[in-house]
C-alpha positions as CSV (number, residue, x, y, z in Angstrom):
1,M,-0.6,-21.3,-6.3
2,G,1.0,-18.2,-7.6
3,E,2.9,-17.5,-10.8
4,Y,5.3,-15.1,-12.4
5,V,4.6,-12.5,-15.1
6,Q,7.4,-10.8,-17.0
7,L,7.0,-7.0,-16.7
8,P,9.3,-4.5,-18.3
9,G,11.0,-3.7,-15.0
10,V,11.1,-7.0,-13.2
11,R,9.8,-10.6,-13.3
12,T,7.0,-10.3,-10.8
13,W,5.4,-13.1,-8.7
14,Y,1.7,-12.8,-7.8
15,D,-1.1,-14.8,-6.4
16,A,-4.8,-14.6,-7.1
17,D,-8.0,-15.4,-5.2
18,G,-11.8,-15.1,-5.7
19,D,-14.0,-15.2,-8.7
20,G,-12.1,-14.5,-11.9
21,D,-15.2,-12.6,-13.3
22,A,-15.5,-10.3,-10.3
23,D,-14.3,-6.7,-10.2
24,P,-10.5,-6.8,-9.8
25,L,-8.8,-5.6,-6.6
26,L,-5.0,-5.4,-6.0
27,L,-3.6,-6.0,-2.5
28,L,-0.3,-4.1,-2.2
29,H,1.7,-5.3,0.8
30,G,3.9,-3.2,3.1
31,G,7.7,-2.7,3.0
32,F,9.9,-5.7,4.0
33,C,6.8,-7.9,3.8
34,T,5.3,-10.6,1.6
35,N,1.8,-11.5,0.6
36,E,1.5,-13.6,3.8
37,T,0.7,-10.5,5.7
38,W,-2.7,-10.3,3.9
39,Q,-4.0,-13.6,5.1
40,A,-6.6,-11.9,7.4
41,Q,-8.0,-9.9,4.4
42,R,-7.9,-12.4,1.6
43,G,-11.0,-14.4,2.4
44,D,-13.4,-11.5,3.1
45,L,-12.2,-9.5,0.0
46,A,-12.1,-12.6,-2.3
47,A,-15.7,-13.3,-1.5
48,R,-16.6,-10.1,-3.3
49,Y,-13.7,-9.3,-5.6
50,R,-11.1,-10.9,-7.9
51,V,-8.1,-10.4,-5.6
52,L,-4.6,-10.1,-7.1
53,L,-1.6,-10.0,-4.9
54,P,1.7,-8.9,-6.6
55,E,4.9,-9.0,-4.7
56,R,7.1,-5.9,-5.5
57,R,10.7,-6.0,-6.6
58,G,13.0,-7.1,-3.8
59,H,10.1,-8.5,-1.8
60,G,9.0,-12.1,-1.3
61,R,9.3,-14.2,-4.4
62,T,10.0,-11.3,-6.8
63,P,13.7,-10.8,-7.2
64,D,15.7,-7.6,-6.5
65,V,17.0,-5.5,-9.3
66,A,20.2,-3.7,-10.0
67,G,20.5,-0.3,-8.4
68,P,18.5,1.5,-5.8
69,L,14.8,0.9,-5.1
70,S,12.2,3.6,-5.5
71,Y,8.5,4.0,-5.0
72,Q,8.1,5.4,-8.5
73,D,9.7,2.3,-10.1
74,M,7.3,0.1,-7.9
75,A,4.4,2.2,-9.1
76,D,5.5,1.8,-12.7
77,D,5.7,-2.0,-12.1
78,T,2.1,-1.9,-10.7
79,V,0.9,0.0,-13.7
80,A,2.5,-2.6,-16.0
81,F,0.9,-5.4,-13.9
82,I,-2.6,-3.9,-14.2
83,E,-2.2,-3.5,-17.9
84,T,-0.7,-6.9,-18.4
85,V,-2.6,-9.1,-15.9
86,V,-5.7,-7.3,-15.1
87,G,-6.4,-5.6,-18.4
88,G,-8.5,-2.8,-17.0
89,P,-9.0,-0.5,-14.0
90,A,-8.9,-2.1,-10.5
91,H,-9.3,-1.1,-6.9
92,L,-6.0,-0.6,-5.1
93,V,-5.8,-1.5,-1.4
94,G,-2.3,-0.7,-0.1
95,W,-0.7,-1.0,3.3
96,S,2.2,1.2,4.3
97,D,4.6,1.2,1.3
98,G,1.9,-0.4,-0.7
99,G,-0.3,2.6,0.1
100,I,2.3,4.9,-1.2
101,V,2.5,2.9,-4.4
102,A,-1.3,3.0,-4.7
103,L,-1.3,6.8,-4.4
104,L,1.5,7.1,-7.1
105,V,-0.5,4.9,-9.5
106,A,-3.6,7.0,-8.9
107,L,-1.6,10.1,-9.7
108,A,0.0,8.7,-12.8
109,R,-2.8,6.6,-14.3
110,P,-6.2,7.4,-12.9
111,D,-7.7,5.5,-15.9
112,L,-6.4,2.3,-14.3
113,V,-7.8,2.9,-10.8
114,R,-11.3,2.6,-9.5
115,K,-10.8,3.4,-5.8
116,V,-7.8,3.6,-3.5
117,V,-7.5,2.5,0.1
118,A,-4.2,3.9,1.6
119,M,-3.6,2.3,4.9
120,G,-0.8,3.6,7.2
121,A,0.6,5.5,4.2
122,N,2.7,8.6,4.1
123,F,3.5,11.2,1.4
124,R,6.8,12.5,2.8
125,P,10.0,10.7,3.8
126,A,10.1,8.8,7.1
127,P,12.0,11.4,9.1
128,E,9.3,14.0,8.3
129,C,6.2,11.9,9.2
130,L,7.2,9.2,11.8
131,A,6.3,9.5,15.4
132,D,9.9,8.3,16.0
133,P,11.9,10.1,13.3
134,A,15.1,8.0,14.1
135,M,13.4,4.7,13.7
136,F,14.8,3.7,10.3
137,T,18.2,5.5,10.7
138,E,19.0,3.0,13.5
139,L,17.6,-0.1,11.8
140,D,19.7,-3.2,12.0
141,P,18.6,-5.8,9.4
142,D,20.0,-8.6,11.6
143,G,18.6,-7.3,14.8
144,P,15.8,-9.1,16.8
145,G,13.3,-6.4,15.8
146,M,13.6,-7.3,12.1
147,A,13.5,-11.1,12.7
148,P,9.9,-11.6,11.4
149,F,10.7,-9.7,8.2
150,R,14.0,-11.4,7.7
151,E,12.4,-14.9,8.2
152,M,9.6,-14.0,5.6
153,Y,12.3,-12.9,3.1
154,E,14.6,-15.9,3.6
155,A,11.8,-18.4,3.3
156,V,10.9,-17.5,-0.3
157,S,13.3,-15.0,-1.9
158,P,14.8,-16.2,-5.2
159,D,17.9,-14.1,-4.3
160,G,18.7,-16.3,-1.3
161,A,19.0,-15.5,2.4
162,D,22.4,-13.9,2.0
163,H,20.8,-11.1,0.0
164,W,18.7,-9.9,2.9
165,P,21.1,-7.2,4.2
166,V,21.4,-5.8,0.7
167,V,17.7,-5.4,0.1
168,A,17.1,-4.2,3.6
169,G,19.6,-1.5,3.1
170,K,18.0,-0.5,-0.2
171,L,14.6,-0.3,1.5
172,T,15.9,1.7,4.4
173,E,17.4,4.2,2.0
174,M,14.2,4.5,0.1
175,I,12.0,4.9,3.1
176,T,14.2,7.6,4.7
177,T,14.4,9.7,1.5
178,Q,11.1,9.0,-0.3
179,P,8.3,9.7,-1.2
180,D,8.7,13.3,-2.0
181,L,5.1,14.3,-2.7
182,T,3.5,17.7,-1.9
183,T,0.0,18.6,-0.9
184,D,-0.3,20.1,-4.4
185,D,0.6,16.7,-5.9
186,L,-2.0,15.0,-3.7
187,A,-4.6,17.5,-4.8
188,R,-4.4,16.1,-8.3
189,I,-5.6,12.6,-7.2
190,A,-9.0,12.3,-8.8
191,V,-10.1,8.8,-7.8
192,P,-12.2,8.0,-4.6
193,T,-9.7,7.5,-1.8
194,L,-10.0,6.2,1.7
195,V,-7.2,7.1,4.2
196,L,-7.1,4.4,6.9
197,V,-4.9,4.4,9.9
198,G,-4.5,3.1,13.4
199,D,-4.7,5.6,16.2
200,D,-1.2,4.6,17.3
201,D,0.4,4.3,13.9
202,L,4.1,4.9,13.0
203,M,2.9,7.9,11.1
204,T,1.8,10.8,13.2
205,L,-1.9,11.5,13.1
206,E,-1.1,15.0,12.0
207,H,0.7,13.7,8.9
208,T,-2.3,11.3,8.2
209,V,-4.8,14.2,8.5
210,A,-2.6,16.3,6.1
211,L,-2.8,13.4,3.6
212,Y,-6.5,13.2,4.0
213,R,-7.1,16.9,3.7
214,A,-5.0,17.2,0.6
215,I,-6.8,14.6,-1.5
216,P,-10.1,16.0,-2.8
217,G,-13.2,14.3,-1.5
218,S,-11.2,11.6,0.3
219,E,-12.5,9.8,3.4
220,L,-10.7,9.2,6.7
221,A,-11.0,6.2,9.1
222,V,-9.0,5.9,12.3
223,V,-9.1,2.5,13.9
224,P,-9.0,2.8,17.7
225,G,-6.6,0.6,19.7
226,A,-4.5,-0.2,16.6
227,S,-0.9,0.4,15.5
228,H,0.8,0.4,12.1
229,A,-0.1,-3.4,12.0
230,L,-3.9,-2.7,12.1
231,P,-4.9,-5.2,9.4
232,L,-3.3,-7.9,11.6
233,E,-4.5,-6.5,14.9
234,K,-8.1,-5.7,14.0
235,P,-8.8,-7.6,10.8
236,A,-12.6,-7.8,11.1
237,E,-12.9,-4.0,11.6
238,V,-10.4,-3.2,8.8
239,N,-12.2,-5.6,6.4
240,R,-15.6,-4.1,7.3
241,I,-14.3,-0.5,6.7
242,V,-12.6,-1.4,3.4
243,L,-15.5,-3.3,2.0
244,D,-18.0,-0.6,3.0
245,F,-15.9,1.9,1.1
246,L,-15.3,-0.2,-2.0
247,D,-18.9,-1.5,-2.2
248,N,-20.8,1.7,-1.7
249,E,-21.0,5.3,-2.9
250,P,-20.6,8.0,-0.2
251,A,-23.7,8.5,1.9
252,P,-25.1,12.0,1.9
253,T,-24.4,13.8,5.1
254,M,-26.7,16.3,6.9
255,L,-24.1,18.9,7.7
256,P,-21.3,18.7,5.2
257,I,-18.4,21.1,5.6
258,R,-15.5,19.6,3.7
259,R,-17.7,18.1,1.1
260,A,-20.2,20.9,0.8
261,E,-21.1,22.0,-2.7
262,K,-19.1,25.0,-3.7
263,R,-21.2,28.2,-4.1
264,E,-20.6,30.6,-7.0
């Protein structure tokens, strides 16, 4: 059973799983989603880590707030959550919008982050990185394509089903105008980072490779035969890749190019 914690920005609902004495790991869900989308990951990750699953403002059981939504506010909420609930640095595993939030937290507060997994994430607004740039500009919150997200929201939101079009509009505005990071910004990320993506993701592979190349020492994994929903489509493979990254230090490679030691 989950519970609420009062943070400076919003009263936030979260769930927890695993051994309370194990290393903490935050699962950060995607946009328009709730924690239910992590069901295929919870068991495997909770067998090794203390898993915490906060639902961000305007998502799931966490209420919406006045004014627009922003990734930076959500990152600030996540920092407050780590400080208030976790009490120390944690691994961040973020999917889609959750991956963006994880990157922003790593930039702002590296002291609170152990490792980051950014899955299906982007560092530029949707029109600049999507394979279909018009995808969100034509989004209908009441259309059949949004039915699964609408049903998840309506089932648990404290704001009620009638608020769905409002929060969907705020999220669409956020996704089409944010984030606004540069490769120079990404170059300041100093925590170990895995960039994970499906080979047929919403984000172009070119954008994902740019993200990977910009973060010093990061690792890249492309899951074959998977889309933006790769943790649902290929959970066993995703869980194996994530756990291998979190549990282990990078293996030395025989012919390093990107990770070769710099010569004076």
